[in-house]
Residue, then its C-alpha position, 0 to 999 in steps of 0.5 A: m731602335y727608337t725614332s723620335k716622331e716629334r721634337v721633345i723639350r722638357d724644362g727648357y732642355l731639348i730631349a730629342f729632335e724630330g727624326e732622331v734615331m737612338s737605341d731603346e735603352e737611350a730612349a728609356a734613359r731620356g724618358l721617352p715612351v718606348s713601346e712595342e707599338d712604336k717599333p716598325k713592323r717587319k715588312t711582309s712580302r706582297r707578291k701577287p700569286k702567279p696565275k695558274a696556267e690554263p691547259a692548252e687545247d690541241e688544235a686537232e681537238k679544237d676543230y673536231d666535230e663529232d657529227e663530222e666524219a672524215 
């Protein structure tokens, strides 16, 4: 699909109005520049990667001190 970016007038005739959407074949028939650059690109996923979970420390290990005897 082709979307005209601006109003195009040739020899006093309106060829395409701004924002007009047409098939690529119709755009080529009207003499409008149809190229791969004009076509909208496919949108990509922009999800942020999930942060990796940090290993949970056990409460007993957290309070343990090697010098301390029970």
